[in-house]
N, C-alpha and C positions, 0 to 999 in steps of 0.2 A: 627061841625057835619053837614054832607051834607043833604041837603033837597031833597025832591022828585023832585023838579024842576031841581036841579043839576044832579041827576041820569039820568033823561030823556034826558038831554042835552048830557051827555057822551055816552049814547046808540046811539043816533042819529049820533054823530060824528063817532063812530065805524062802524056803518052801511054804512055810506057814504064812509069811507075808503075801506071797502070790495068791494063795488060796483065799486069804481074807479079802484081797482086792477084788477077786472075781465075784465073791459073794456079795460084796457091797455094790458092785456094778449091776448085778442082777436085781438087787433090791430097789435101786434107785431108777434104773432105766429099762430093765427087761420087761416089767409089767406094763409100761405105757406103749409098747410097740405091739399092736395087734396084727395078726396075719392079714395080708392083702385079701380083700373080699372080691370075688368074681361071681357075677350072677350068670352062671353057665346055664342055669335051667331056663331062664327067660330069654336070653340071647338078645337083650334090648340094645339097639345101636342108635347112633345119632340119626335124626330125620332131617330132611331138607324139604322146605315148602317154597314153591315158586309160583310166579304168575305166568299163565299161558301166553299172555300178550307181551310181557316184559320179562324174559328169561334171566335178565341180569339181577333180578330181585331174588334173594335167597334168605330164608329165615329158618330158625330152628323150631318154630311152632306155627300152627295155623293162624289165619287172620285175613286181612284185606291188603291188596296191593297198595302201597303208598302213592303210586302214580295214577292208576285208573280205578282203584277201589274195587277191583274184581276179587272174588274169593280165591285165596291161594290154594294150590293143589299140592298134594304130597308127592314129591318127586322120587325120593330115595328112602322108602320104608325098608324095614328089615327084610332082606332076602328078596326084594322086589326088582332090583336092577342088576342086570348082568354086566360085569366088567370084563368078561372074557371075549366078547365079540362086538361087532358093530351093531348088533340088534339092540333095540330098546325094549326093555321089559318093564311092565307096570303091574302093580297088584290089581286085583279086581276092584278094590275100593278106589284106587287112583284112576283107573279107566272109567269108572262110573262118574267120578267127580269131573273128569274131563269130557264127559258125554261122548265117548268114543263109539262110533257106529261104523259099520262096514257094509259093503255091497259086493256082489260077485261080478266078475268080468264075464260078459256073455258074448256069444257070436251068433250072427244071424243077419237077415236082410234088414238094413237100416233105412229109415225114412228121413230125409232131410227136409226141413221146413224153411222156406225162403219167404221173407216179407219184402214186398216191393211197394214203393210209394211213387205216385204219379198224378197226372191230371188228365181230364177229358179234353180232347182237341178235335177240331173238325176234320173230316176226311178230305185230304188234299185232292183226291181224285174227283171229288164232287164240286170243286171250285170252278167257277165260270166267270167270264168277263163279258158284259154287254157293251158292244162297241158301235161306233157310227160307221156305216158302210158307205157313206157319201158325205163329203164335207159340206158344212153349212152353219147356220145359227140356230141355237136351241131356243125355240119360241115358248115352249111350255114343257114343264116336267110333270108327269103324272105319278111319279114316285119321288118322295121328298125327304125321307129320313132313313137312317141306318137301322137295320133290324126288321124292316118291312118285308113281308113275304110277297114274292112275285110268282105268278103262274105262267107257264109257257103259253105264248100267244097273247099275253096281256099287253095293253098299250102302256108304254113307259115314258114316251116323250114325243113331242111334235117339233119337226125341224123344217126350217126354210133352207132348201138346197137347190142352187141353180143346176147342179148335175142331175138331180132327180127330175127337175122340171124339163130339162132337155130330153131325158130318157122317156118321159111321158109323151112329149111331142113326137118323138121318133116312133113310138108305138101307134099313135093315132094316124100318122102318115102311112105307116105300113099297113094299117087296117084299111085306109082308103084305097091303097094300091091293090090290096087283096080283094076288096069289093069290086074293083074294076077288072081285075085279072086274077083269076083263081090260081094261076100258076105261080103267084107270088107268096104262096103259103110259107115258104122257107124264110122270107123276109120278116113276116109278122112273128114267127116263132123265135127268130133271133132277137127281136125287140122285147118280146116277153122274157126271154132268157136273161137279157141285160138287167131288167128290173128285178128278176128273181135273185140275181147276184148281189143286188143292193138290198136284199132281204125284204122286198115287198111280198106280201102273201098273194096267193092266186085270187083271193077274194078282192084285194085291193086292185089288182090288175084288171080283173073283170069289171069292176066298178068304173075304172077309167075308160075302158072300151065301151061300156054301155052308155056312159054320159057323153062321151065324145069331147070331153073337156079336160084340160089339165088343171092341176091345183098347185099353187105355190107352196102350200104347207102339206107335209107328208107325215103321217103317224109312223113311229118306230115301235115295232112289236118285239116283246121279249122272245129270244130264241131258246131259252131254257128257264126252268123254274128254280127257285131257291130263295134264300134269305139275303137281303142286302147287307153285305159286310162293310162296304165303303161306297160313298157317293162321290164321284169325281167331277161332276159338272153342276152348274147352276143355270137358271134361266138367263138367256142373253149371251151365254158363252158361245164363241165360235169354235167349232171342232173340225178336225181334219178326218179324212178317211182313216179308220183304224183307231181313232181316239177312244179311250175307255170312258164309258158313261157311268157304269156301275160294276162293282165286284160282288159276285154272288157266291154263296156257299150253301151246300146241302147238308142237312142234319138227319136225313133218313138213316144214315149209317155214320158212326163216329169212331174215333180212335182213342183208346186208352193208352197213353204213353207213360211207361214206367222207367225208373232209373234202377239198373241192376249193377251191383258192385262186381268188380272183376273176379272176386273169389267165388261168386255165385253163378257166373256165366256158364261154366262147364255143365251145370245141372239144369239149364234152361235150353230147350230145343225148339226149333221152328215146328209149328204144328201142335205143340202141347196145348191142352185145354187149361185155361186159367180162370179162376173165380175171384171176383173182387167186389168190394162194397164201396159205397159213397157216403161221405160225411153228411152230405145234404139230403140223402134219402135213406135214413136208417131203417134197418129191418129188411131191406131188399138186396138181393144178390144178383149179380150179372156175370154172365159167362161169355167167353170168347176164346178164340184160338190165337196163339202167337203167330202173327203173320210175318214179322220181320224183326231181326236183331241187328242193331247197328254194328258194322264190322270194326269200328274204331272207338276208342275210349275218349271221354272228356278228360283232358290232362289235369284239370283243376279238381273235379269231383271224383275222378277215377271210376266213373260209371259209364255204362253203355245204354242206349235207349232200346227198350223192348216194346214193340207195338202190338196191341191186341185190337182186333176189329170186332165191333159189336153193332148189331142192328138197334135202332132207336125208335121203336113205335111210340107215338104220343109225344115225341120230342122231349122226353123227361131228362135225358142226358144233355147237359149244356156245356159248351166249351168253357174250361176254366175250373170245373168242379174238381175237388180233391178226391183221389181214389186210393184205396189200400187193397193190395192183392196178397193172397197167401198161396204159395206154390208148394205142393208136397211131391217130392220126386224121390224115387228109390235109387239108392247108391248101389254099391256092389252087393250081390246077393249074399255073400258071406263076409261080414265085417265084424271085427272085434271092437267092442265098445265098452267104455267106462264112464261113470258119472262125472260131470264137470266139477262137482264139489270135491272130488278126490284129488284133483290136480293142484299142486302148488307151483305157480309159475314165477320164475325169478327174472324173466326177461331174456335170459340166455338158455336156461334149462327148465324142463318140466319134470317134476318129480311127484311120486306118490309113495305112500306108506302101505306096505303089504303085510297082512297078518300072517304069521307063521302058523301052519296047520299043526294040529296035535301037540300044541304047547300047553303045559299045565297051567301057566299064567299067560295073560295077554302079552304077546311078543310081536314086535313089528320091525320090519327092515325097510330101509330107504331103497327106492328103485327109480332110476332115471328112465323116462319114457319119451318116445317120439310120437307127437300128436299128428293126427290126420285131419279130416274134415270135422267141422263143428256141426253137430246133429241135434239142434234144440238144446236139451239139458244133458246131452251126452257128447263125448268125443270119440271119434274113431281112433284106434290105436294101431300105429304102424309097427312099433317094436317096443319091447320092454316088459310086456305082460303076457300071460297065458290065460286061456279060457279056464274059468272056474276059480281063479285066484280071488281072494278077498282083499279089497282095497278100502282104506279108511276114508269115509265120506264126511265124518264129523269128528272133531277133536284132533285133526292132523297137526294143527299149529301147536297144541299142547305137547304132542309127541315130538315135534321138531324142536320145541324149546328144551325138552329133556335131553335130546341129542346134543344140542349146543352146550348145555351145562356139563355134559359128560365128556365133551371134546370128541364126539363121534361125528361122522359125516352127516351133514344137515343141509337144509335148503340154502343157507347162506354161506356154507363152508364146504366146498367141494374137495378141498385138498387135505382135510383132516384125516389122517390114516387110522385113527382109533387108538386102542390100547397099544402101547409099545413105542409111541412117538415121544421123542425127548426134545425139549427146547433148550437152547443155549446160545451164547453170543461171545464174540471175542473181537479184539481190535484188528482192523485191517487198514493200512495206509492207502490214501487216495485223495483226489481233489475234486473231480468234476463228474458230470453225468456220464461221460464216456467211461470213467473209472467205475462208476456204479454198475453200468451195464456189463462191463468186463468181469467184475468181481462176482456179481450174481450169476452170470452165465457159467463161470468156472465152478462155483459152488454147486449150482443146480445140475451140472453135468454128471455128478457122481450118483450111482445107484444107491437108493436109500435116503437121499435128501428130498424131503417133501416140500420144503419152502426155504427160500433164502432172500433176505432183504438187508441191504447195506445203507446206513444212515450217513449222509455226507457231513452232518454237523458233529455227531458224536464219534464218527469213524468206527462204529460198531457194526459187525455183521451178525445178524440174528438168523439162526437156522433151526429147522425142525428136521430131525433125522430119526431113522430106525436103527437102533443099536446093533441089531443082528446083521446089518448090511454095510454100515459105515461108521465113522467116528469123527469127532471134531478135528482130530489130528490129520485124518485123511483129507478133510475139507480144507484145513489150513494149508496143507501141502499143495493141493490143487490150485488154491488161490495164489500161492507164492509162485507156482510155475507160470501163472498168467502175467506175472510182473509186479505183484503187490506184496509188500512186506506184511507179515502177521506177527503175533506175539511169539510164535514158536519157530517160524521159518522166515528166512530172508530171501527175497527174489534174487536170482542170478543177475550179475551186472549186465551181461549181454542182453538178457530179456528186458531189464529195466531200460537200458539205453535205446531199445527199439520202440519204446512207448512214444506217443505224440508229445510235443512240448507241453501241452496243457495238462498232461497227466504226470509230469515230473514232480514228485512230491518230496524227494530228498533234497536237503539243503546243501 
């Protein structure tokens, strides 16, 4: 039997062993464990360097993009990027590397410049046809080629015409009757009038009366002056009354015919003065007024003809010459405008990046805008901007790349909700496209679900949601209510049985 003295000795021996073990542990291990070092003074954090043209490139140090060899820009320096909002914040250094420049949105009278392309054409109102006023055979042509200038009253052809010959005889007979009886004055005037209708001149009629003889050949005189656009007969041809001998055109006045696109037509009005130049006559400017705008569009080119009438002294303007016109027209007297370089156009949306005022570091927010008329290097703004705001005109792609990397709303991602969005996926049973549409519709119907996509091969439903508004359990329950089993919930038999046969996924 142990005594109290023996027990006390055993306790003392154990205590000594424990103290000896602690001391040995401190000697062997305690000195190799240094306290964790934190550089609180410098606050150095990881840096992200990316390419403004290829935002998927991310490196932890500066260098060149492995795709396009552009210099990388620092995207996430210490304290330079805000993660608390959808705004994109850059340091002064990062903004300088991205060459970020801004311009103010202004309001005022906007001038729209319209460029029109066209050609010179002859004035259709000056077109004439020289015709035969009596049938017969062309014995001689005094005008032989296209482009020759004809003066009014000039001899253009000689014709043998039995009709003209008979009319001359009637004139001479009427003259003899008038000489015998002065009361027959009406008869001789009727004979003269018949020859005038056949376009004989008073001089030709007087020569017939003076000679007292008829002529088998009669000269045809030009009834108008102009340039021969087409010759329709040759010597020896038989012609009928009304047959066209020559087609003439006048060039004392010409038309400049321009093609105006349908988007520009509202800014061109009849009566507007228009200035144009010719490729064939550099250094000279011609002006005229818009005399006519075609009321219909060409269905192929989507343009309408705009006609400008111009006088042509010296006949320098020739049909077929190319013409370029510039029209400056004032739009609304008070128009909000922004530079075209500020707009990032995705095909469906037009966005700009607006600089936040009074921000200690460069801060930018994405803004969707509705564009109006194109005004040279400016756009009129219908909605989305206010006068005086600063929009990014250079470096917008770098800012947008930063937004994409941070998962914030960007040019190519309109559905990203920013900070707070969570991505997850779970299995959902289904078979076909109808199932896909039904599943995605059910998931997307919940408030807080940003995106939902179901893969028919993997049977996985991928969702993005805001935790404060919904949860994956709520989404899974909504999908089950639509008739599709999930990991957590099974669709009711009555709902499943109502699905189309192609959607019956249960074995």
